N, C-alpha and C positions, 0 to 999 in steps of 0.2 A: 682794191685801191688803185684807181686809175691815174693818180697824180704822183709825181716824185715826192719823197719825204726827206726834209733836211736832216742830215746827221750832225753837221756843223754848218757854219755860215756858207761854206763853199763846197761842201761834200754832201752828196745826195744819194739816197737809196732809190733805185729804179727797178726793183725786182718784181717778180710775178709769182702768183700762187698757182699750184697745180692740184686741182681737186678731181681731175678726170682720170689720171693714170691709176690703174689698180695695183700694178706691181712695179716697183722701182727696180730698174735694171732687169725687168722681166722675172724677178725673183721675190722681192720683199714687199709684203702687203703694205698699202698706204691707207689705212682706215681714216686717218686724219690729214691726208694729203702731204704735200711738201712744198717748200718755197725754193725758188731759184733767185738768189740775190746778186744783183749787179749794182755797181756804184759809179757815180760820175763826179769828177773833181773839176770845178770851174776856176782855174787860176789863169795866169797869162797864157798857159797852154791848157787845153781842155783834154782831160784824160778819162777814159772809160776803163773800169776795172772789171774784167770778165763779162760774159754775156749770159744768155739763157738758152734753154732747150728749144730746138727748132720748131716744135709744135706750138710754142707760145711767142714766136718771133713777132707776129702781127701786133698784139697788144703791147709788147715790149718796145717796139720801134715807135709806136704812137706816143708812149710815155717819154721816150728818149728825145723825140723831135721837139716836144714841148719845152724841154729843158736845154738841150744842146744847140738847137737851131741847125745851122748849116755847117758847123765846124766841130770835128773831133781830130785832135792832133795825134793822140796815141791811144791804142787799145792794149792794156796790159793783160796778158793771158797767164794767170797764176796756175791754171789747170786746164788740160786739153780734153778732159772727158766731155762727151757731147752734150751733157746737160748744162755745161757751162761755156762750151765753144760753139754750140749749134747755130748761133746767129751770126757767125763771123762773115760768111759769104754775103749775106744780106747787108751787113754793115759796110762791107767793101764796095758794094754797088752804090750805097748812099754817100759814102765818104771815101772816094777813091784815093785821096792823098793821105789818108790815115796810116800811120806806121803801127805795125804790130810789134809789141815788146814781149820777148820771152827769152828763155835760155837756149842753149844749143840743142837740147833734146826737144824743146818746144818746136824749134825750127823744123826738125825732121818730121814731127807729128803733123805740123801744119800742111806739109806736102802729102803725108800719108792719108790724112783725113779729108783734106779739101783742095789738094793740088796747088797750094799757095807756095810760091818760090821767091817772090819779090816783096818789097815794102816791109821787110822784117828787120828789127833792131835787136841783135843778140846781146844779152847782158850776162854778166858773171856774178859770182858771190860778192856781196858787199858793194856792187857798183851803184852809182847814184845817177838819177835823172833829174836835172834842174827844170822845173816847170813854172818858175816865177817866184812866188813868196815862199815856196816850200820845195823840198827835195824828196824824191821817192827813192828809197833804198831797197834793194832786192836781196832776199835771203833764200838761197836754194835749200829746199827741204825734200830731197829725193825719197821716193817710196812712202810719202804721206799723202796719198797712198798709191800714186803712180810715179814713174821714174823722173818725170819732168816737173813735178810740183814745186812751187816756190811761194813765198809770201812777200808782200809789198808793204813797206813801212813809210808812213807819211810823217815827216819830221816836224811839220808845223802843228798839226792837230793831234799828233801822236796816236795815229790810228794804225792798227795792224789789219791789213786786208789778207786774210789767212787762207783763202781757198776753201777746200773741203774740211780742213782742220777746224775743230771747235763747232762743227755743224751737227745737225740732227734732223730727223723727220718732223713733220707737222707744219701746216700752213701758218702764216702770220695773219690772224683774223682781226684786222683793225689795228691792233698794236704792232709796232715794229721792234721796240726797244725792251730790254729786260725790265725796266721800271714801269712799263705799260702792260706787262703780261703776268699771268700766274705761272711762274717758272716751274712750279711743281707739276704742272700738266705737260711740260716739255721734257722733264728729266728722264722719264722712262723711254721716250722716243729718241732722245739723244743717246742714251745707253744702247738701245736696240740698233741704231745706226752704227755706232762705234763697234759694237760686238760683232756685227755681221760683215761690215765693209772695211773697217780700218784695223781691227784687232790683230790680224796676222802680222801687221807691220808695227806693232807696239814698240820694238826696240828703236825703230826709226823715228817714231813719235817722241820717244824719250830724248833722242839726239836733237830733234828739232826744238824741243822745250829748253834744252840746255843752251842751244844757240840763241834763243830768244830771251834768255834770262836777263841779259844786260839792258834790254830795251825798256824805256818808260812807256808802257802801253796804257793809254787812257780809254781807248775804244777798241773792241774786237769786232770786225766786220767779216763774218764768214759768208760762204756762198749758199748755205742752208740754215734756216732757223733764225733766232733772234739776233739783233745787233746789241752788243753788250756795252752799254755806256755807263750805267750806274755802278756795276760791279764786274768789270772784266776778269778780275781774279777768280770769280766763281767758276766760269767755264774753263779757264786755264787749269785751275786746281782739279776740276772734275776730270778733264782729259789726262791730267797727270796721274790721278788715282786709277783710271781705267787702263792706261798704258803701262803702269807699273804692276798691273795684275793684282792689286790689292783687293781682298775679298772680305765680305761680311760673314759673321758666324751664322750659318744656316745650311739647309740641305734642300737641293732640288732633286725630286724623284721624277724621272721620266720613264714611262713604260709604254709598251705596246701589248695589246691583248686581243686575241681573236674570240675566245669563248669565256673570258672572265677569270681564268686561273691566275694569270700574271697580275691582273688588276687587284685581286684579293691579296696577293702578296705585297703589292705596293701600298695598299691601304693599311695592312698589318704593320709594315715597316714604318709608315708615317706615324701611326699611333705610338709605337714604341719609341721613336725618336722624340716625340712630344713628351711622353712620360719621362724620358731621360733629360728633359730640360731644354731641348732645342725649340725656341719660340718661333723661329722662321723656317717652316717646312712648307715647300711648294710642290704640289703634285700635278704633273702634266700627262695627259694621254697624247702620245706622239701622233696618233692617227687623227686627232682633232685639232691640235694646236700647231700652228705654223712653226716651222723650224726656227725662224728668226726670233720668236719669243722664247723658245727653249734656250737658244744660245745666249740671249740677253740675260736670262736668269742664271744660267750656268756660269757666265762670266762674273756675275755679281756675288754668288755665294760659294763658300769654301767646299762644302760637301756636295757630292753628286752620287746619286744611286740610279743605275740604269737597269731596267728590267725588260727582258725580251723573251717571247716564246721562240721556239725553233720553227722556221718556215723554210720548207724545201731544203732541209739540212743546214740552213744558215740563219743569219740574223733576220728578224722580222723587218721588212723593207723600210718602214719609217724610222726604226731605230738604227738600221744600217746607214741611212742618210745622215742621221745625227752623228753617229760615230765617225763617219767619213769626214764630215765638216769639222768636228772637234779635232781630228787628226790634222787636217789641213790648216786649221787656225792655231795649232800648237798650244792648245790649252795646257796650262801648267799651274803649279801652286794650289792644287786641289787634292782632296782625298776622294777616292771613288769606291763605291760598293757595287757589286754586280749580283743580279739575281734573275730568275726566270723559270720557265716551265717548258716541257716538251710533251709530245704525245707518245709516239712509238720510237722516236730516236732523237738524240740531242744534236748539238752543233751551234745553236744560237748563243747560248750563254758562254760556251768555250771561246767563240770568236770575239765576243765583247771583252771577255777577260784578257785575251791575247792583246787586244788594243790597249786596255788599261795598263797592263804590265809593261808594255813597250813605250808608254807615254812618260811624260815628266811629272806625273801625279803619283800619289801613294795609294796603292790598292789596299783596301781594308778587308781582311778575312773575317768569316768564311765567305767564299763564293757559293751561292745557294741555287741549286737547280733541282727542280722536282719533276717527277713524271705525273702528269695529270694534275689533280688538285693537291695543294699542300696538306700534308698530314701533320699530326701533333709534333712528330720529331722534326719535320721541316720547319714548322713555326718556331720551334726552339732555336733552330739555327738562324732564322731571321732575327729572333730576339738577340742572339749573340752578335750578329752583324750590326744591329742597331746600337747595342751597348759599346761595341768597339768604335763605331763611328762617333758616338757621343764623346768617348774618351779622347779620340784623336782631335776632335774639334775643340774640346776644352783645353787640351795641351797647347794647341796652336794659338788659341785666344789669349793664353797667358804669356806668350812670347813677346 
């Protein structure tokens, strides 16, 4: 899309699609790409809301020139992460009189990232900027998901420019708005984005949602993903569900296996869970499936079963990475089962169990570790683990 798209009569989407980047932040796969959304308001004052990643500055500025011409009065920076601030220096060259609007923490980051020290208008919580027929009101939302993040509310069109909040992976392929897109194709990528990038800061997301509760929001304009004009409550409710750590009844089994022994245990456990009435059982091989998909599904379902072989007296490396990320993300409100195998000496299962018991999740017994291949008595203990997980999940679903 090489032309601006009207959101309302005076507000325009001027974002870009990134189909070239393989790993977002050098970490998260982008099989369906990602959009960087920027917006322009043409009132008595011309206001730009956020910019785009520096690798796409060229096509972005071409689109902006067609719409803004030779004048931009203000650039509102809701978020300083470089995929949204990366075109600031190029914009200053084009529009030297443009004032940059941000909060006190934004001001420091403008210097840290780009050496900018002048032409900055610092705003505080609830402060208004009169731009003609409308006012922009600034709401500070620290740690959603950086310390300087804020959101901007347009009082005339009742648009919330939300920064990274309410965003997700996946490019905007022709359609821009929720009523032009098959939102079901975006939901999993919104969840993966949230679970891996924002989830650690869920309490701050909840605080931000409470702060926004009194606003009449007719449109949500995030910096990634669709513009929500038909049903903005959909994405707000979805983020509320994600940040309140509400889960669905189901079990995610994640295992690593070098020679197939732990894999056989995972398959056996999956069958027993299914026989116990758990309809949603997802099995992932951590050696093949990227961490971001594992975390997305773990964030979604109440039950987790982690299987590891012992590797050099410790956790199998792909499972170790998973456990470390779960610990850092403060995964809670789950029930966890632990199983695995070892050859000549243990250590892997014990280390996963130690993590599980130190977390805010409930560990389901028994923890099952076998030497070599699981024998009949080992499978009986796996059956017991499955039965106990089913019981825990049924109890939780009744609450």
